[in-house]
C-alpha positions as CSV (number, residue, x, y, z in Angstrom):
1,M,53.9,-0.1,-5.8
2,Y,55.3,-3.5,-5.2
3,K,58.7,-5.2,-5.5
4,T,59.8,-8.8,-5.7
5,P,63.3,-10.0,-4.8
6,G,65.8,-9.2,-7.6
7,T,63.4,-6.8,-9.4
8,E,62.7,-3.1,-9.6
9,W,59.7,-1.3,-8.1
10,V,56.6,-1.7,-10.2
11,P,53.9,1.0,-10.0
12,T,50.3,-0.3,-9.5
13,F,47.1,1.6,-10.1
14,S,43.6,1.4,-8.7
15,F,40.6,2.7,-10.6
16,L,37.1,3.4,-9.4
17,F,34.4,4.0,-12.1
18,F,31.1,5.6,-11.4
19,I,28.6,4.6,-14.1
20,S,25.4,6.6,-14.5
21,V,22.6,4.2,-15.3
22,S,19.6,5.3,-17.3
23,C,16.2,6.1,-15.8
24,Y,14.7,5.5,-19.3
25,G,13.8,9.1,-19.8
26,A,12.5,9.8,-16.3
27,E,15.6,11.6,-15.1
28,S,15.0,14.8,-13.1
29,E,17.0,17.3,-11.0
30,D,16.6,15.1,-8.0
31,I,17.1,11.7,-9.7
32,K,19.8,11.8,-12.4
33,C,20.6,8.1,-12.6
34,C,18.8,4.9,-11.6
35,N,21.0,2.1,-10.3
36,T,18.1,-0.2,-9.2
37,C,14.7,-1.2,-10.3
38,E,13.2,0.7,-7.4
39,D,15.1,3.8,-8.5
40,V,13.4,3.6,-12.0
41,R,10.0,3.1,-10.4
42,E,10.5,6.1,-8.2
43,A,11.6,8.2,-11.1
44,Y,8.5,7.2,-13.0
45,R,6.3,7.9,-10.1
46,R,7.7,11.4,-9.7
47,R,7.0,12.0,-13.4
48,G,3.5,10.6,-13.1
49,W,4.3,8.0,-15.7
50,A,2.9,4.5,-15.8
51,F,5.4,1.8,-15.0
52,K,4.4,-0.9,-17.4
53,N,6.4,-4.0,-18.3
54,P,9.4,-4.3,-15.9
55,D,11.0,-6.8,-18.2
56,T,11.9,-3.9,-20.5
57,I,14.0,-2.3,-17.8
58,E,17.5,-3.6,-17.4
59,Q,17.7,-3.0,-13.7
60,C,14.5,-4.9,-13.1
61,R,15.6,-7.8,-15.2
62,R,18.9,-8.0,-13.4
63,E,17.1,-8.0,-10.0
64,G,14.6,-10.6,-11.0
65,F,11.6,-8.3,-10.4
66,S,9.2,-10.3,-12.5
67,Q,10.1,-13.6,-10.9
68,K,9.7,-12.1,-7.4
69,M,6.2,-10.8,-8.3
70,Q,5.3,-14.2,-9.6
71,E,6.5,-15.9,-6.4
72,Q,4.4,-13.6,-4.3
73,K,1.2,-13.6,-6.3
74,N,-0.6,-16.1,-4.0
75,E,0.5,-14.5,-0.7
76,G,-1.6,-12.6,1.8
77,C,-0.8,-10.5,4.8
78,Q,-2.0,-9.9,8.4
79,V,-2.2,-6.3,9.6
80,Y,-2.9,-5.2,13.1
81,G,-2.3,-2.1,15.2
82,F,-3.7,1.2,16.3
83,L,-4.3,4.6,14.6
84,E,-4.7,8.0,16.1
85,V,-6.8,10.3,14.0
86,N,-8.3,13.7,14.3
87,K,-12.0,14.1,15.2
88,V,-12.9,14.8,11.6
89,A,-14.2,12.6,8.7
90,G,-11.5,10.6,7.0
91,N,-10.5,7.1,5.8
92,F,-7.9,4.5,6.1
93,H,-7.4,1.7,3.6
94,F,-5.5,-1.5,2.7
95,A,-4.6,-1.5,-0.9
96,P,-1.8,-3.0,-3.1
97,G,0.9,-0.9,-4.7
98,K,3.1,1.9,-3.5
99,S,1.2,5.1,-2.7
100,F,2.2,8.5,-3.9
101,Q,0.7,11.9,-4.7
102,Q,-0.2,12.8,-8.2
103,S,-1.7,16.3,-8.9
104,H,-2.5,16.5,-5.1
105,V,-4.4,13.2,-5.3
106,H,-3.5,10.1,-3.3
107,V,-3.0,7.2,-5.7
108,H,-1.3,3.8,-5.9
109,D,1.0,2.4,-8.5
110,L,-0.4,-0.9,-9.6
111,Q,1.5,-1.4,-12.9
112,S,3.8,-4.0,-11.5
113,F,0.8,-6.2,-10.6
114,G,0.0,-6.7,-14.3
115,L,2.5,-9.5,-14.7
116,D,0.9,-12.7,-15.9
117,N,4.1,-14.8,-15.9
118,V,7.9,-14.4,-16.2
119,R,7.8,-14.6,-20.0
120,T,6.7,-10.9,-20.2
121,R,3.1,-11.6,-21.2
122,W,1.2,-8.6,-19.9
123,K,-2.4,-8.8,-18.7
124,P,-4.6,-6.3,-16.7
125,W,-3.9,-6.7,-13.0
126,R,-6.1,-9.2,-11.2
127,I,-5.9,-8.8,-7.4
128,N,-7.8,-11.0,-5.0
129,M,-9.3,-8.7,-2.2
130,T,-10.8,-11.5,-0.2
131,H,-10.4,-10.3,3.5
132,Y,-11.3,-11.1,7.1
133,I,-11.7,-8.4,9.7
134,Q,-11.1,-10.0,13.1
135,H,-11.7,-6.8,15.1
136,L,-12.3,-3.1,14.5
137,S,-13.2,-0.6,17.2
138,F,-13.0,3.1,17.7
139,G,-11.9,3.6,21.3
140,E,-12.0,1.3,24.3
141,D,-14.6,-1.5,24.6
142,Y,-17.0,-1.8,27.5
143,P,-19.3,-4.7,28.6
144,G,-22.0,-5.4,26.0
145,I,-20.5,-3.2,23.2
146,V,-21.2,-4.4,19.7
147,N,-18.5,-3.8,17.1
148,P,-20.4,-4.8,13.9
149,L,-17.3,-5.5,11.8
150,D,-15.8,-8.1,14.2
151,H,-15.3,-11.5,12.5
152,T,-16.4,-10.2,9.1
153,N,-15.3,-12.7,6.4
154,V,-15.7,-11.5,2.8
155,T,-14.8,-13.5,-0.3
156,A,-14.3,-11.3,-3.3
157,P,-16.6,-12.5,-6.1
158,Q,-14.4,-11.0,-8.8
159,A,-10.8,-9.9,-9.2
160,S,-9.7,-6.4,-8.4
161,M,-12.7,-5.5,-6.2
162,M,-13.0,-2.3,-4.2
163,F,-14.7,-2.8,-0.8
164,Q,-15.9,0.4,0.9
165,Y,-17.1,0.4,4.5
166,F,-19.0,3.6,5.4
167,V,-18.8,4.0,9.1
168,K,-20.8,6.3,11.3
169,V,-18.9,6.8,14.6
170,V,-21.1,7.8,17.6
171,P,-19.2,9.2,20.7
172,T,-20.5,7.3,23.7
173,V,-20.2,7.9,27.5
174,Y,-20.2,4.7,29.5
175,M,-20.9,4.9,33.3
176,K,-19.3,2.1,35.3
177,V,-20.9,0.8,38.5
178,D,-18.2,2.5,40.6
179,G,-19.0,5.8,39.0
180,E,-16.0,5.9,36.7
181,V,-16.7,7.5,33.3
182,L,-15.4,5.9,30.1
183,R,-15.5,8.0,27.0
184,T,-15.4,5.8,23.9
185,N,-17.3,5.2,20.6
186,Q,-19.9,3.0,19.0
187,F,-20.4,2.7,15.2
188,S,-22.7,1.5,12.5
189,V,-21.5,0.5,9.1
190,T,-22.7,0.0,5.5
191,R,-20.7,-1.9,2.9
192,H,-20.5,-1.2,-0.8
193,E,-18.4,-3.0,-3.4
194,K,-17.5,-2.7,-7.1
195,V,-14.9,-3.8,-9.6
196,A,-12.1,-1.2,-9.7
197,N,-10.9,-0.7,-13.3
198,G,-8.8,2.4,-12.8
199,L,-5.0,1.9,-13.0
200,L,-4.2,4.9,-10.9
201,G,-7.4,5.6,-9.1
202,D,-9.5,7.3,-11.7
203,Q,-12.1,4.5,-11.4
204,G,-11.3,3.4,-7.9
205,L,-8.6,1.1,-6.5
206,P,-8.8,-2.5,-5.5
207,G,-8.6,-2.6,-1.8
208,V,-10.5,-2.4,1.5
209,F,-11.5,1.1,2.5
210,V,-12.9,2.3,5.8
211,L,-14.5,5.7,5.4
212,Y,-15.6,7.2,8.7
213,E,-17.5,10.2,9.9
214,L,-18.4,11.3,13.4
215,S,-21.9,11.8,14.7
216,T,-22.8,14.8,16.8
217,S,-25.0,12.8,19.3
218,H,-23.5,11.5,22.6
219,P,-25.5,8.6,24.0
220,E,-24.8,7.3,27.5
221,E,-24.6,3.7,28.5
222,N,-24.8,2.3,32.0
């Protein structure tokens, strides 16, 4: 309440409204409303639905999702770091789109990469997977070791290419002159490439995939 000189007390009220925003049919027990574009995308992912033209989604229009995608279309990225993996066959990859599980299969949502321009024209996604591998090794280096993927520069001949590097990892024991033993790995590699036409992984995904398996032999280097 408030009061000015010479007047009576006047009651004031404050209201707080909670508005449930539509998930465009993708609501669930966990997600009952979608306040942001990302909320809608997450709801669609959990349903296993294709997230097509974001310009038909009010939250995405409000946040300028299409414009942001257009601004980022010519950008690249630099990735570096270390991975600890079990001594079993596996893979790691660099691919566009947010990953999720669908029917126990690891897939990537690429629908948002279909934007041609901000006027809602929709074309199949065309992703440039040109890449440069500065260094890749499995374990510590030793003098004279050859890491065959170092300084690999690949220009994608077409859009939406899938590059697969099949790596055979060979455990190696290196004996230093002072008698110290270094246990590390060498590897050989074969590259395959193809155009990936599957939207959600049924025909492959555009990206760079390193698929590795371990050899049972243990050569020694001196």
